[in-house]
C-alpha positions as CSV (number, residue, x, y, z in Angstrom):
1,M,-14.5,-15.0,2.8
2,N,-12.0,-17.7,3.6
3,L,-8.2,-17.0,3.7
4,R,-6.1,-20.0,2.9
5,L,-2.6,-19.8,4.1
6,T,0.3,-22.3,3.9
7,E,1.4,-23.8,7.2
8,E,4.4,-21.6,7.1
9,Q,2.4,-18.4,6.5
10,Q,0.0,-19.3,9.3
11,E,2.8,-19.9,11.7
12,A,4.5,-16.7,10.8
13,L,1.2,-14.8,11.2
14,R,0.7,-16.5,14.6
15,E,4.2,-15.5,15.7
16,R,3.8,-11.9,14.5
17,A,0.4,-11.6,16.3
18,E,1.9,-12.9,19.5
19,V,4.8,-10.5,19.4
20,E,2.5,-7.6,18.8
21,G,0.0,-8.8,21.4
22,R,-2.8,-8.8,18.9
23,S,-5.0,-11.4,17.3
24,M,-4.2,-12.9,13.9
25,H,-7.4,-11.4,12.6
26,A,-6.3,-7.9,13.7
27,V,-2.9,-8.3,12.1
28,V,-4.5,-9.4,8.8
29,V,-7.1,-6.6,8.8
30,R,-4.4,-4.0,9.4
31,A,-2.3,-5.4,6.6
32,I,-5.2,-5.2,4.2
33,E,-5.9,-1.6,5.3
34,R,-2.3,-0.6,4.6
35,Y,-2.4,-2.3,1.2
36,L,-5.6,-0.5,0.2
37,D,-4.3,2.9,1.5
38,E,-1.1,2.4,-0.4
39,G,-3.1,1.9,-3.7
40,T,-5.2,5.0,-2.9
41,D,-2.1,7.1,-2.2
42,R,-0.4,5.9,-5.5
43,E,-3.5,6.9,-7.5
44,A,-3.6,10.4,-5.8
45,V,0.1,11.0,-6.6
46,R,-0.4,9.8,-10.2
47,K,-3.3,12.2,-10.7
48,L,-1.4,15.2,-9.1
49,G,1.6,14.4,-11.2
50,A,-0.4,14.4,-14.4
51,K,-2.1,17.6,-13.4
52,Y,1.1,19.5,-12.7
53,A,2.9,18.0,-15.7
54,A,0.1,19.4,-17.9
55,R,0.1,22.8,-16.1
56,H,3.9,23.2,-16.3
57,S,4.6,21.4,-19.6
58,D,6.5,24.4,-21.0
59,L,8.8,24.6,-18.0
60,L,9.4,20.8,-18.1
61,R,10.2,21.0,-21.8
62,R,12.7,23.8,-21.2
63,L,14.3,21.9,-18.3
64,G,14.7,18.9,-20.6
65,E,16.6,21.0,-23.2
């Protein structure tokens, strides 16, 4: 895989990595991990919401009245 960044993005990444005392590679990998975790978390919350909405539909309907 090749990651093509603008000069501005690459410089910002270089600066961030330097401030954190990590490599640019490590910063990018961590950003990807966070992105993927966030999507997984969203999906889990969506599924739980649907489950409890179905289970408590009568209560939710009454609350909406």
